N, CA and C atoms of all chains as a GROMACS GRO file, in nm:
protein
  621
    1MET      N    1   2.496  17.192  -4.542
    1MET     CA    2   2.453  17.330  -4.535
    1MET      C    3   2.573  17.421  -4.550
    2ARG      N    4   2.556  17.527  -4.628
    2ARG     CA    5   2.653  17.636  -4.624
    2ARG      C    6   2.595  17.737  -4.527
    3VAL      N    7   2.668  17.765  -4.420
    3VAL     CA    8   2.619  17.854  -4.317
    3VAL      C    9   2.637  17.999  -4.362
    4VAL      N   10   2.530  18.076  -4.356
    4VAL     CA   11   2.538  18.219  -4.388
    4VAL      C   12   2.548  18.300  -4.259
    5ALA      N   13   2.469  18.262  -4.159
    5ALA     CA   14   2.471  18.332  -4.031
    5ALA      C   15   2.442  18.233  -3.920
    6SER      N   16   2.502  18.259  -3.803
    6SER     CA   17   2.481  18.171  -3.688
    6SER      C   18   2.458  18.257  -3.564
    7GLY      N   19   2.346  18.234  -3.495
    7GLY     CA   20   2.315  18.313  -3.376
    7GLY      C   21   2.393  18.264  -3.255
    8ILE      N   22   2.426  18.356  -3.166
    8ILE     CA   23   2.495  18.320  -3.042
    8ILE      C   24   2.394  18.316  -2.929
    9ASN      N   25   2.400  18.209  -2.850
    9ASN     CA   26   2.312  18.195  -2.734
    9ASN      C   27   2.394  18.199  -2.606
   10PRO      N   28   2.331  18.242  -2.495
   10PRO     CA   29   2.403  18.239  -2.366
   10PRO      C   30   2.461  18.100  -2.337
   11LEU      N   31   2.391  17.995  -2.384
   11LEU     CA   32   2.442  17.860  -2.360
   11LEU      C   33   2.582  17.841  -2.420
   12ASP      N   34   2.609  17.903  -2.535
   12ASP     CA   35   2.742  17.891  -2.597
   12ASP      C   36   2.850  17.941  -2.501
   13THR      N   37   2.821  18.052  -2.434
   13THR     CA   38   2.923  18.111  -2.346
   13THR      C   39   2.939  18.026  -2.220
   14LYS      N   40   2.833  17.957  -2.177
   14LYS     CA   41   2.844  17.868  -2.061
   14LYS      C   42   2.923  17.744  -2.098
   15ILE      N   43   2.903  17.691  -2.219
   15ILE     CA   44   2.982  17.576  -2.265
   15ILE      C   45   3.130  17.616  -2.268
   16GLN      N   46   3.156  17.739  -2.317
   16GLN     CA   47   3.295  17.788  -2.329
   16GLN      C   48   3.372  17.780  -2.198
   17VAL      N   49   3.304  17.810  -2.088
   17VAL     CA   50   3.374  17.814  -1.959
   17VAL      C   51   3.346  17.689  -1.876
   18GLY      N   52   3.292  17.586  -1.940
   18GLY     CA   53   3.274  17.458  -1.871
   18GLY      C   54   3.164  17.458  -1.767
   19ARG      N   55   3.060  17.542  -1.786
   19ARG     CA   56   2.952  17.548  -1.689
   19ARG      C   57   2.818  17.512  -1.753
   20ALA      N   58   2.821  17.408  -1.837
   20ALA     CA   59   2.696  17.366  -1.902
   20ALA      C   60   2.699  17.215  -1.922
   21ALA      N   61   2.707  17.143  -1.808
   21ALA     CA   62   2.714  16.996  -1.815
   21ALA      C   63   2.594  16.939  -1.888
   22HIS      N   64   2.477  17.008  -1.875
   22HIS     CA   65   2.356  16.955  -1.939
   22HIS      C   66   2.362  16.958  -2.091
   23ALA      N   67   2.457  17.033  -2.147
   23ALA     CA   68   2.473  17.036  -2.293
   23ALA      C   69   2.551  16.914  -2.343
   24ARG      N   70   2.612  16.841  -2.250
   24ARG     CA   71   2.680  16.714  -2.279
   24ARG      C   72   2.775  16.723  -2.398
   25ILE      N   73   2.853  16.830  -2.403
   25ILE     CA   74   2.942  16.850  -2.517
   25ILE      C   75   3.082  16.802  -2.482
   26GLN      N   76   3.150  16.746  -2.580
   26GLN     CA   77   3.287  16.701  -2.561
   26GLN      C   78   3.380  16.808  -2.618
   27LEU      N   79   3.466  16.866  -2.532
   27LEU     CA   80   3.560  16.968  -2.578
   27LEU      C   81   3.687  16.900  -2.630
   28PRO      N   82   3.759  16.957  -2.726
   28PRO     CA   83   3.725  17.082  -2.795
   28PRO      C   84   3.610  17.062  -2.893
   29ALA      N   85   3.532  17.169  -2.913
   29ALA     CA   86   3.416  17.158  -3.000
   29ALA      C   87   3.391  17.292  -3.070
   30VAL      N   88   3.326  17.285  -3.185
   30VAL     CA   89   3.276  17.405  -3.252
   30VAL      C   90   3.145  17.442  -3.183
   31LEU      N   91   3.128  17.571  -3.146
   31LEU     CA   92   3.005  17.615  -3.082
   31LEU      C   93   2.899  17.652  -3.186
   32GLY      N   94   2.776  17.669  -3.137
   32GLY     CA   95   2.671  17.723  -3.223
   32GLY      C   96   2.552  17.630  -3.240
   33LEU      N   97   2.434  17.676  -3.189
   33LEU     CA   98   2.311  17.596  -3.202
   33LEU      C   99   2.222  17.646  -3.314
   34ASP      N  100   2.236  17.774  -3.349
   34ASP     CA  101   2.144  17.836  -3.444
   34ASP      C  102   2.211  17.858  -3.580
   35LEU      N  103   2.136  17.828  -3.684
   35LEU     CA  104   2.192  17.838  -3.817
   35LEU      C  105   2.090  17.894  -3.915
   36ALA      N  106   2.137  17.980  -4.007
   36ALA     CA  107   2.060  18.013  -4.126
   36ALA      C  108   2.154  17.999  -4.243
   37GLY      N  109   2.108  17.936  -4.348
   37GLY     CA  110   2.199  17.913  -4.460
   37GLY      C  111   2.130  17.850  -4.579
   38VAL      N  112   2.212  17.788  -4.662
   38VAL     CA  113   2.165  17.735  -4.789
   38VAL      C  114   2.201  17.586  -4.798
   39VAL      N  115   2.104  17.507  -4.841
   39VAL     CA  116   2.128  17.364  -4.859
   39VAL      C  117   2.224  17.344  -4.977
   40VAL      N  118   2.331  17.270  -4.952
   40VAL     CA  119   2.428  17.241  -5.058
   40VAL      C  120   2.404  17.103  -5.116
   41ALA      N  121   2.374  17.007  -5.030
   41ALA     CA  122   2.350  16.870  -5.075
   41ALA      C  123   2.259  16.803  -4.974
   42VAL      N  124   2.182  16.702  -5.020
   42VAL     CA  125   2.095  16.628  -4.928
   42VAL      C  126   2.125  16.478  -4.938
   43GLY      N  127   2.099  16.407  -4.827
   43GLY     CA  128   2.117  16.263  -4.825
   43GLY      C  129   2.015  16.194  -4.914
   44ALA      N  130   2.042  16.068  -4.946
   44ALA     CA  131   1.959  15.993  -5.041
   44ALA      C  132   1.815  15.979  -4.993
   45ASP      N  133   1.794  15.971  -4.860
   45ASP     CA  134   1.658  15.947  -4.809
   45ASP      C  135   1.590  16.074  -4.759
   46VAL      N  136   1.648  16.190  -4.792
   46VAL     CA  137   1.590  16.316  -4.744
   46VAL      C  138   1.486  16.369  -4.842
   47THR      N  139   1.366  16.399  -4.789
   47THR     CA  140   1.264  16.461  -4.873
   47THR      C  141   1.230  16.597  -4.812
   48GLY      N  142   1.181  16.688  -4.893
   48GLY     CA  143   1.138  16.817  -4.843
   48GLY      C  144   1.243  16.926  -4.850
   49PHE      N  145   1.366  16.890  -4.877
   49PHE     CA  146   1.473  16.989  -4.894
   49PHE      C  147   1.552  16.956  -5.020
   50GLU      N  148   1.596  17.061  -5.089
   50GLU     CA  149   1.685  17.036  -5.202
   50GLU      C  150   1.790  17.144  -5.210
   51PRO      N  151   1.901  17.114  -5.283
   51PRO     CA  152   2.009  17.213  -5.292
   51PRO      C  153   1.957  17.348  -5.337
   52GLY      N  154   2.004  17.455  -5.271
   52GLY     CA  155   1.961  17.590  -5.305
   52GLY      C  156   1.855  17.644  -5.210
   53ASP      N  157   1.788  17.555  -5.135
   53ASP     CA  158   1.687  17.601  -5.041
   53ASP      C  159   1.751  17.688  -4.932
   54GLU      N  160   1.685  17.800  -4.901
   54GLU     CA  161   1.729  17.883  -4.788
   54GLU      C  162   1.653  17.837  -4.664
   55VAL      N  163   1.726  17.793  -4.563
   55VAL     CA  164   1.662  17.733  -4.445
   55VAL      C  165   1.725  17.786  -4.316
   56TYR      N  166   1.659  17.756  -4.204
   56TYR     CA  167   1.718  17.784  -4.074
   56TYR      C  168   1.695  17.665  -3.985
   57GLY      N  169   1.769  17.659  -3.873
   57GLY     CA  170   1.752  17.541  -3.790
   57GLY      C  171   1.818  17.551  -3.654
   58LEU      N  172   1.769  17.462  -3.569
   58LEU     CA  173   1.823  17.442  -3.433
   58LEU      C  174   1.876  17.300  -3.437
   59CYS      N  175   2.001  17.282  -3.474
   59CYS     CA  176   2.043  17.148  -3.517
   59CYS      C  177   2.191  17.119  -3.490
   60GLY      N  178   2.252  17.183  -3.390
   60GLY     CA  179   2.393  17.152  -3.363
   60GLY      C  180   2.440  17.218  -3.235
   61GLY      N  181   2.566  17.192  -3.203
   61GLY     CA  182   2.629  17.265  -3.093
   61GLY      C  183   2.606  17.210  -2.955
   62VAL      N  184   2.537  17.095  -2.944
   62VAL     CA  185   2.525  17.026  -2.814
   62VAL      C  186   2.542  16.876  -2.838
   63GLY      N  187   2.567  16.802  -2.730
   63GLY     CA  188   2.587  16.658  -2.743
   63GLY      C  189   2.699  16.628  -2.841
   64ASP      N  190   2.673  16.535  -2.932
   64ASP     CA  191   2.776  16.503  -3.031
   64ASP      C  192   2.747  16.567  -3.166
   65LEU      N  193   2.662  16.671  -3.166
   65LEU     CA  194   2.630  16.741  -3.291
   65LEU      C  195   2.729  16.854  -3.316
   66GLN      N  196   2.782  16.858  -3.438
   66GLN     CA  197   2.876  16.963  -3.475
   66GLN      C  198   2.814  17.101  -3.454
   67GLY      N  199   2.893  17.194  -3.400
   67GLY     CA  200   2.845  17.331  -3.383
   67GLY      C  201   2.829  17.401  -3.517
   68LEU      N  202   2.750  17.510  -3.517
   68LEU     CA  203   2.708  17.570  -3.643
   68LEU      C  204   2.776  17.703  -3.674
   69ALA      N  205   2.866  17.748  -3.584
   69ALA     CA  206   2.940  17.872  -3.611
   69ALA      C  207   3.062  17.839  -3.695
   70GLY      N  208   3.037  17.788  -3.816
   70GLY     CA  209   3.143  17.753  -3.909
   70GLY      C  210   3.090  17.768  -4.050
   71GLU      N  211   3.175  17.743  -4.150
   71GLU     CA  212   3.134  17.770  -4.287
   71GLU      C  213   3.036  17.667  -4.343
   72TYR      N  214   3.054  17.541  -4.301
   72TYR     CA  215   2.964  17.434  -4.348
   72TYR      C  216   2.927  17.346  -4.229
   73ALA      N  217   2.810  17.283  -4.238
   73ALA     CA  218   2.768  17.190  -4.132
   73ALA      C  219   2.682  17.081  -4.193
   74ALA      N  220   2.702  16.959  -4.145
   74ALA     CA  221   2.614  16.847  -4.180
   74ALA      C  222   2.512  16.834  -4.069
   75VAL      N  223   2.382  16.846  -4.103
   75VAL     CA  224   2.278  16.848  -4.001
   75VAL      C  225   2.166  16.750  -4.034
   76ASP      N  226   2.089  16.717  -3.931
   76ASP     CA  227   1.973  16.627  -3.945
   76ASP      C  228   1.858  16.701  -4.013
   77ALA      N  229   1.807  16.647  -4.123
   77ALA     CA  230   1.702  16.714  -4.199
   77ALA      C  231   1.571  16.726  -4.122
   78ARG      N  232   1.554  16.646  -4.015
   78ARG     CA  233   1.429  16.654  -3.940
   78ARG      C  234   1.415  16.786  -3.869
   79MET      N  235   1.865  18.653  -4.350
   79MET     CA  236   1.942  18.542  -4.294
   79MET      C  237   1.984  18.571  -4.150
   80ARG      N  238   2.025  18.698  -4.124
   80ARG     CA  239   2.065  18.734  -3.988
   80ARG      C  240   1.947  18.717  -3.891
   81GLU      N  241   1.829  18.761  -3.935
   81GLU     CA  242   1.713  18.747  -3.848
   81GLU      C  243   1.677  18.600  -3.829
   82ALA      N  244   1.688  18.521  -3.934
   82ALA     CA  245   1.656  18.378  -3.925
   82ALA      C  246   1.752  18.309  -3.829
   83ALA      N  247   1.878  18.348  -3.833
   83ALA     CA  248   1.978  18.284  -3.746
   83ALA      C  249   1.961  18.322  -3.600
   84ALA      N  250   1.884  18.428  -3.575
   84ALA     CA  251   1.864  18.473  -3.437
   84ALA      C  252   1.755  18.393  -3.367
   85LEU      N  253   1.674  18.323  -3.443
   85LEU     CA  254   1.551  18.268  -3.388
   85LEU      C  255   1.556  18.128  -3.325
   86PRO      N  256   1.627  18.031  -3.386
   86PRO     CA  257   1.596  17.892  -3.350
   86PRO      C  258   1.589  17.858  -3.201
   87LEU      N  259   1.698  17.866  -3.127
   87LEU     CA  260   1.692  17.819  -2.988
   87LEU      C  261   1.600  17.908  -2.904
   88ALA      N  262   1.613  18.038  -2.921
   88ALA     CA  263   1.532  18.131  -2.840
   88ALA      C  264   1.384  18.111  -2.867
   89ALA      N  265   1.348  18.099  -2.993
   89ALA     CA  266   1.206  18.092  -3.026
   89ALA      C  267   1.146  17.956  -2.989
   90VAL      N  268   1.222  17.849  -3.010
   90VAL     CA  269   1.170  17.716  -2.976
   90VAL      C  270   1.152  17.704  -2.825
   91THR      N  271   1.248  17.757  -2.749
   91THR     CA  272   1.237  17.753  -2.604
   91THR      C  273   1.116  17.833  -2.558
   92SER      N  274   1.096  17.951  -2.618
   92SER     CA  275   0.982  18.034  -2.582
   92SER      C  276   0.852  17.966  -2.619
   93TRP      N  277   0.855  17.898  -2.732
   93TRP     CA  278   0.735  17.828  -2.778
   93TRP      C  279   0.693  17.722  -2.676
   94GLU      N  280   0.792  17.653  -2.622
   94GLU     CA  281   0.762  17.542  -2.533
   94GLU      C  282   0.731  17.588  -2.391
   95ALA      N  283   0.795  17.694  -2.348
   95ALA     CA  284   0.776  17.737  -2.209
   95ALA      C  285   0.830  17.878  -2.190
   96LEU      N  286   0.757  17.959  -2.121
   96LEU     CA  287   0.797  18.099  -2.110
   96LEU      C  288   0.848  18.139  -1.972
   97VAL      N  289   0.832  18.055  -1.873
   97VAL     CA  290   0.855  18.105  -1.738
   97VAL      C  291   0.959  18.028  -1.658
   98GLY      N  292   1.006  18.089  -1.552
   98GLY     CA  293   1.098  18.027  -1.458
   98GLY      C  294   1.116  18.121  -1.341
   99GLY      N  295   1.201  18.087  -1.247
   99GLY     CA  296   1.229  18.176  -1.135
   99GLY      C  297   1.104  18.210  -1.055
  100ALA      N  298   1.093  18.337  -1.015
  100ALA     CA  299   0.978  18.380  -0.933
  100ALA      C  300   0.848  18.363  -1.009
  101THR      N  301   0.856  18.375  -1.142
  101THR     CA  302   0.736  18.359  -1.224
  101THR      C  303   0.680  18.218  -1.210
  102LEU      N  304   0.770  18.122  -1.189
  102LEU     CA  305   0.725  17.983  -1.175
  102LEU      C  306   0.643  17.967  -1.047
  103ASP      N  307   0.694  18.025  -0.937
  103ASP     CA  308   0.618  18.018  -0.811
  103ASP      C  309   0.484  18.091  -0.826
  104ALA      N  310   0.486  18.206  -0.891
  104ALA     CA  311   0.362  18.281  -0.911
  104ALA      C  312   0.265  18.200  -0.996
  105SER      N  313   0.318  18.126  -1.092
  105SER     CA  314   0.232  18.045  -1.179
  105SER      C  315   0.167  17.932  -1.100
  106PHE      N  316   0.244  17.872  -1.009
  106PHE     CA  317   0.188  17.765  -0.926
  106PHE      C  318   0.071  17.818  -0.843
  107ALA      N  319   0.080  17.945  -0.805
  107ALA     CA  320  -0.025  18.004  -0.722
  107ALA      C  321  -0.141  18.059  -0.804
  108ALA      N  322  -0.121  18.074  -0.935
  108ALA     CA  323  -0.223  18.139  -1.018
  108ALA      C  324  -0.298  18.039  -1.106
  109VAL      N  325  -0.245  17.919  -1.115
  109VAL     CA  326  -0.298  17.824  -1.212
  109VAL      C  327  -0.440  17.780  -1.176
  110ARG      N  328  -0.518  17.741  -1.276
  110ARG     CA  329  -0.658  17.704  -1.257
  110ARG      C  330  -0.670  17.575  -1.174
  111THR      N  331  -0.769  17.573  -1.086
  111THR     CA  332  -0.792  17.455  -1.003
  111THR      C  333  -0.838  17.337  -1.089
  112TYR      N  334  -0.784  17.223  -1.060
  112TYR     CA  335  -0.811  17.094  -1.126
  112TYR      C  336  -0.747  17.078  -1.262
  113HIS      N  337  -0.771  17.169  -1.356
  113HIS     CA  338  -0.722  17.142  -1.491
  113HIS      C  339  -0.602  17.229  -1.530
  114GLY      N  340  -0.553  17.309  -1.434
  114GLY     CA  341  -0.440  17.396  -1.464
  114GLY      C  342  -0.314  17.316  -1.494
  115HIS      N  343  -0.229  17.370  -1.581
  115HIS     CA  344  -0.106  17.302  -1.618
  115HIS      C  345   0.003  17.406  -1.636
  116VAL      N  346   0.114  17.390  -1.565
  116VAL     CA  347   0.225  17.485  -1.574
  116VAL      C  348   0.340  17.417  -1.646
  117VAL      N  349   0.401  17.488  -1.742
  117VAL     CA  350   0.516  17.435  -1.815
  117VAL      C  351   0.630  17.534  -1.802
  118SER      N  352   0.751  17.485  -1.776
  118SER     CA  353   0.865  17.577  -1.775
  118SER      C  354   0.988  17.510  -1.834
  119ALA      N  355   1.078  17.591  -1.888
  119ALA     CA  356   1.206  17.544  -1.937
  119ALA      C  357   1.301  17.539  -1.818
  120LEU      N  358   1.354  17.423  -1.790
  120LEU     CA  359   1.446  17.402  -1.680
  120LEU      C  360   1.383  17.444  -1.547
  121GLY      N  361   1.428  17.550  -1.484
  121GLY     CA  362   1.382  17.584  -1.349
  121GLY      C  363   1.489  17.538  -1.252
  122TRP      N  364   1.599  17.613  -1.250
  122TRP     CA  365   1.716  17.572  -1.174
  122TRP      C  366   1.696  17.586  -1.023
  123GLY      N  367   1.601  17.670  -0.984
  123GLY     CA  368   1.587  17.700  -0.842
  123GLY      C  369   1.508  17.595  -0.767
  124SER      N  370   1.481  17.624  -0.638
  124SER     CA  371   1.396  17.538  -0.557
  124SER      C  372   1.259  17.602  -0.548
  125HIS      N  373   1.156  17.522  -0.566
  125HIS     CA  374   1.021  17.575  -0.570
  125HIS      C  375   0.928  17.486  -0.488
  126SER      N  376   0.840  17.549  -0.412
  126SER     CA  377   0.742  17.472  -0.335
  126SER      C  378   0.630  17.424  -0.427
  127LEU      N  379   0.598  17.295  -0.418
  127LEU     CA  380   0.492  17.239  -0.501
  127LEU      C  381   0.354  17.255  -0.436
  128ALA      N  382   0.352  17.298  -0.308
  128ALA     CA  383   0.226  17.304  -0.236
  128ALA      C  384   0.120  17.389  -0.306
  129PRO      N  385   0.153  17.513  -0.350
  129PRO     CA  386   0.048  17.595  -0.414
  129PRO      C  387  -0.011  17.524  -0.535
  130LEU      N  388   0.072  17.451  -0.609
  130LEU     CA  389   0.025  17.376  -0.725
  130LEU      C  390  -0.064  17.259  -0.679
  131SER      N  391  -0.017  17.189  -0.576
  131SER     CA  392  -0.089  17.072  -0.527
  131SER      C  393  -0.226  17.110  -0.473
  132PHE      N  394  -0.233  17.225  -0.402
  132PHE     CA  395  -0.361  17.268  -0.345
  132PHE      C  396  -0.465  17.294  -0.453
  133ARG      N  397  -0.420  17.319  -0.573
  133ARG     CA  398  -0.513  17.344  -0.684
  133ARG      C  399  -0.537  17.218  -0.767
  134GLY      N  400  -0.472  17.110  -0.729
  134GLY     CA  401  -0.488  16.986  -0.806
  134GLY      C  402  -0.437  17.001  -0.948
  135ALA      N  403  -0.340  17.089  -0.966
  135ALA     CA  404  -0.290  17.118  -1.100
  135ALA      C  405  -0.163  17.036  -1.130
  136THR      N  406  -0.114  17.047  -1.250
  136THR     CA  407   0.004  16.967  -1.290
  136THR      C  408   0.114  17.057  -1.345
  137TYR      N  409   0.235  17.000  -1.347
  137TYR     CA  410   0.353  17.072  -1.394
  137TYR      C  411   0.432  16.983  -1.489
  138SER      N  412   0.487  17.041  -1.596
  138SER     CA  413   0.581  16.969  -1.681
  138SER      C  414   0.706  17.053  -1.701
  139GLY      N  415   0.820  16.987  -1.703
  139GLY     CA  416   0.946  17.054  -1.736
  139GLY      C  417   0.980  17.030  -1.882
  140VAL      N  418   1.050  17.127  -1.941
  140VAL     CA  419   1.092  17.115  -2.081
  140VAL      C  420   1.241  17.143  -2.089
  141VAL      N  421   1.314  17.060  -2.159
  141VAL     CA  422   1.454  17.090  -2.193
  141VAL      C  423   1.461  17.093  -2.344
  142THR      N  424   1.477  17.214  -2.397
  142THR     CA  425   1.474  17.230  -2.542
  142THR      C  426   1.580  17.144  -2.611
  143LEU      N  427   1.691  17.120  -2.541
  143LEU     CA  428   1.802  17.048  -2.605
  143LEU      C  429   1.774  16.899  -2.625
  144LEU      N  430   1.675  16.844  -2.555
  144LEU     CA  431   1.660  16.697  -2.552
  144LEU      C  432   1.655  16.630  -2.689
  145PRO      N  433   1.575  16.679  -2.784
  145PRO     CA  434   1.574  16.611  -2.914
  145PRO      C  435   1.712  16.607  -2.980
  146MET      N  436   1.791  16.713  -2.959
  146MET     CA  437   1.926  16.713  -3.017
  146MET      C  438   2.018  16.616  -2.944
  147LEU      N  439   1.999  16.603  -2.812
  147LEU     CA  440   2.086  16.516  -2.734
  147LEU      C  441   2.051  16.369  -2.752
  148THR      N  442   1.921  16.341  -2.766
  148THR     CA  443   1.878  16.201  -2.768
  148THR      C  444   1.849  16.150  -2.910
  149GLY      N  445   1.826  16.242  -3.005
  149GLY     CA  446   1.787  16.200  -3.138
  149GLY      C  447   1.637  16.172  -3.149
  150ARG      N  448   1.568  16.174  -3.035
  150ARG     CA  449   1.425  16.145  -3.037
  150ARG      C  450   1.345  16.275  -3.035
  151GLY      N  451   1.240  16.282  -3.117
  151GLY     CA  452   1.151  16.399  -3.116
  151GLY      C  453   1.201  16.515  -3.202
  152ARG      N  454   1.297  16.491  -3.289
  152ARG     CA  455   1.348  16.602  -3.372
  152ARG      C  456   1.242  16.652  -3.470
  153GLU      N  457   1.152  16.562  -3.512
  153GLU     CA  458   1.044  16.605  -3.602
  153GLU      C  459   0.959  16.714  -3.534
  154HIS      N  460   0.943  16.702  -3.401
  154HIS     CA  461   0.864  16.800  -3.327
  154HIS      C  462   0.931  16.937  -3.333
  155HIS      N  463   1.063  16.942  -3.318
  155HIS     CA  464   1.136  17.068  -3.334
  155HIS      C  465   1.115  17.124  -3.475
  156GLY      N  466   1.119  17.035  -3.574
  156GLY     CA  467   1.096  17.078  -3.712
  156GLY      C  468   0.960  17.142  -3.728
  157ASP      N  469   0.858  17.080  -3.666
  157ASP     CA  470   0.722  17.134  -3.675
  157ASP      C  471   0.716  17.273  -3.610
  158ILE      N  472   0.778  17.286  -3.493
  158ILE     CA  473   0.777  17.416  -3.423
  158ILE      C  474   0.848  17.522  -3.507
  159LEU      N  475   0.962  17.486  -3.565
  159LEU     CA  476   1.038  17.583  -3.645
  159LEU      C  477   0.959  17.626  -3.769
  160ARG      N  478   0.883  17.533  -3.828
  160ARG     CA  479   0.798  17.572  -3.942
  160ARG      C  480   0.690  17.671  -3.898
  161GLU      N  481   0.632  17.649  -3.778
  161GLU     CA  482   0.530  17.742  -3.727
  161GLU      C  483   0.593  17.880  -3.702
  162ILE      N  484   0.713  17.880  -3.643
  162ILE     CA  485   0.781  18.007  -3.614
  162ILE      C  486   0.814  18.080  -3.744
  163ALA      N  487   0.856  18.004  -3.846
  163ALA     CA  488   0.889  18.065  -3.975
  163ALA      C  489   0.765  18.131  -4.036
  164THR      N  490   0.650  18.065  -4.019
  164THR     CA  491   0.525  18.123  -4.071
  164THR      C  492   0.495  18.255  -4.003
  165LEU      N  493   0.514  18.259  -3.869
  165LEU     CA  494   0.492  18.384  -3.795
  165LEU      C  495   0.588  18.492  -3.840
  166ALA      N  496   0.716  18.454  -3.858
  166ALA     CA  497   0.818  18.552  -3.897
  166ALA      C  498   0.790  18.604  -4.038
  167ASP      N  499   0.754  18.514  -4.129
  167ASP     CA  500   0.726  18.555  -4.267
  167ASP      C  501   0.605  18.649  -4.272
  168ALA      N  502   0.511  18.631  -4.179
  168ALA     CA  503   0.391  18.716  -4.177
  168ALA      C  504   0.417  18.847  -4.104
  169GLY      N  505   0.539  18.864  -4.049
  169GLY     CA  506   0.570  18.988  -3.978
  169GLY      C  507   0.521  18.991  -3.835
  170ALA      N  508   0.468  18.878  -3.787
  170ALA     CA  509   0.414  18.873  -3.651
  170ALA      C  510   0.524  18.850  -3.548
  171LEU      N  511   0.641  18.808  -3.593
  171LEU     CA  512   0.754  18.780  -3.503
  171LEU      C  513   0.880  18.840  -3.564
  172ARG      N  514   0.937  18.940  -3.496
  172ARG     CA  515   1.058  19.002  -3.547
  172ARG      C  516   1.166  18.998  -3.440
  173PRO      N  517   1.277  18.927  -3.465
  173PRO     CA  518   1.385  18.924  -3.366
  173PRO      C  519   1.452  19.060  -3.355
  174ARG      N  520   1.490  19.097  -3.232
  174ARG     CA  521   1.565  19.221  -3.214
  174ARG      C  522   1.713  19.186  -3.217
  175LEU      N  523   1.785  19.242  -3.312
  175LEU     CA  524   1.925  19.207  -3.330
  175LEU      C  525   2.016  19.315  -3.274
  176ASP      N  526   2.127  19.272  -3.217
  176ASP     CA  527   2.234  19.366  -3.182
  176ASP      C  528   2.291  19.420  -3.313
  177GLY      N  529   2.320  19.547  -3.317
  177GLY     CA  530   2.359  19.610  -3.443
  177GLY      C  531   2.502  19.583  -3.488
  178ARG      N  532   2.585  19.527  -3.398
  178ARG     CA  533   2.726  19.509  -3.433
  178ARG      C  534   2.746  19.402  -3.539
  179TRP      N  535   2.840  19.426  -3.630
  179TRP     CA  536   2.869  19.330  -3.736
  179TRP      C  537   2.981  19.238  -3.690
  180ILE      N  538   2.947  19.110  -3.675
  180ILE     CA  539   3.041  19.011  -3.623
  180ILE      C  540   3.069  18.907  -3.730
  181THR      N  541   3.196  18.877  -3.752
  181THR     CA  542   3.233  18.768  -3.844
  181THR      C  543   3.309  18.662  -3.763
  182LEU      N  544   3.349  18.552  -3.829
  182LEU     CA  545   3.426  18.450  -3.756
  182LEU      C  546   3.557  18.508  -3.702
  183ASP      N  547   3.610  18.611  -3.769
  183ASP     CA  548   3.735  18.672  -3.722
  183ASP      C  549   3.716  18.746  -3.589
  184THR      N  550   3.596  18.795  -3.564
  184THR     CA  551   3.572  18.875  -3.443
  184THR      C  552   3.476  18.805  -3.347
  185VAL      N  553   3.458  18.673  -3.367
  185VAL     CA  554   3.355  18.601  -3.292
  185VAL      C  555   3.382  18.599  -3.142
  186MET      N  556   3.512  18.605  -3.102
  186MET     CA  557   3.541  18.604  -2.959
  186MET      C  558   3.486  18.729  -2.891
  187ASP      N  559   3.488  18.842  -2.963
  187ASP     CA  560   3.428  18.965  -2.908
  187ASP      C  561   3.280  18.945  -2.884
  188ALA      N  562   3.218  18.870  -2.975
  188ALA     CA  563   3.073  18.848  -2.965
  188ALA      C  564   3.039  18.761  -2.844
  189TYR      N  565   3.118  18.656  -2.821
  189TYR     CA  566   3.092  18.572  -2.705
  189TYR      C  567   3.107  18.653  -2.576
  190ARG      N  568   3.208  18.741  -2.573
  190ARG     CA  569   3.230  18.825  -2.455
  190ARG      C  570   3.110  18.916  -2.432
  191LEU      N  571   3.060  18.971  -2.540
  191LEU     CA  572   2.944  19.062  -2.535
  191LEU      C  573   2.824  18.990  -2.472
  192VAL      N  574   2.800  18.866  -2.516
  192VAL     CA  575   2.686  18.790  -2.466
  192VAL      C  576   2.710  18.749  -2.321
  193ALA      N  577   2.832  18.702  -2.291
  193ALA     CA  578   2.863  18.655  -2.156
  193ALA      C  579   2.851  18.770  -2.055
  194ASP      N  580   2.890  18.892  -2.099
  194ASP     CA  581   2.885  19.007  -2.008
  194ASP      C  582   2.747  19.072  -2.002
  195GLY      N  583   2.654  19.021  -2.080
  195GLY     CA  584   2.519  19.078  -2.080
  195GLY      C  585   2.513  19.216  -2.143
  196MET      N  586   2.608  19.246  -2.231
  196MET     CA  587   2.615  19.380  -2.291
  196MET      C  588   2.552  19.386  -2.430
  197ALA      N  589   2.504  19.274  -2.480
  197ALA     CA  590   2.443  19.274  -2.614
  197ALA      C  591   2.311  19.349  -2.611
  198GLU      N  592   2.283  19.423  -2.718
  198GLU     CA  593   2.158  19.498  -2.726
  198GLU      C  594   2.062  19.427  -2.820
  199GLY      N  595   2.043  19.299  -2.795
  199GLY     CA  596   1.962  19.216  -2.882
  199GLY      C  597   2.042  19.092  -2.915
  200LYS      N  598   1.989  19.012  -3.006
  200LYS     CA  599   2.056  18.886  -3.041
  200LYS      C  600   2.184  18.916  -3.120
  201VAL      N  601   2.293  18.850  -3.082
  201VAL     CA  602   2.418  18.866  -3.156
  201VAL      C  603   2.428  18.752  -3.258
  202VAL      N  604   2.447  18.790  -3.383
  202VAL     CA  605   2.452  18.691  -3.492
  202VAL      C  606   2.586  18.702  -3.563
  203VAL      N  607   2.648  18.586  -3.587
  203VAL     CA  608   2.776  18.584  -3.659
  203VAL      C  609   2.747  18.578  -3.808
  204ASP      N  610   2.801  18.675  -3.881
  204ASP     CA  611   2.789  18.674  -4.027
  204ASP      C  612   2.899  18.585  -4.082
  205VAL      N  613   2.867  18.456  -4.097
  205VAL     CA  614   2.968  18.356  -4.133
  205VAL      C  615   3.015  18.376  -4.276
  206ALA      N  616   2.921  18.411  -4.364
  206ALA     CA  617   2.955  18.428  -4.505
  206ALA      C  618   3.038  18.554  -4.527
  207GLY      N  619   3.044  18.642  -4.425
  207GLY     CA  620   3.125  18.763  -4.436
  207GLY      C  621   3.062  18.863  -4.530
   0.00000   0.00000   0.00000
């Protein structure tokens, strides 16, 4: 995904100050759970999305998922 | 794109559960006898189950993050996001955005704004600049 915009949630600010154990994030980390952007490439087994699609998602920024407040992100198509 | 980026976590959480705090206790007291069901996101406080029990009703907790943390149930999030997109495209759901223009260069100001509760709506980072 090429990220065009990323929303900020209160959870991001709690992760920042180490008060969000339930987010199970390993610091240092890129923050950001919300994304709107454009599909750049899809995996071989991905259906329903193709390069150029404008999409949005809740697909990063907690656990071991890369945060979405960056220029590009690899995310789960589900 | 800015409006789309404002929706995912907030809208999915709202979709799954709308209440907590005092509203949760009020819900336990207001729910229908026998078939009532109360759902809430998290619920950090302490709550008496008696009002719920006296009605023979049930309660479920929701943690919106779970599919992302466990990898299980992500298709369900996808389904919810498609429903939300349909509402937004039809004009039935419009996110209220904070008017400030934030880029990755000024993102720390944005986190401060949210942490201090000073945002006048959802703060969105314009990553593409």
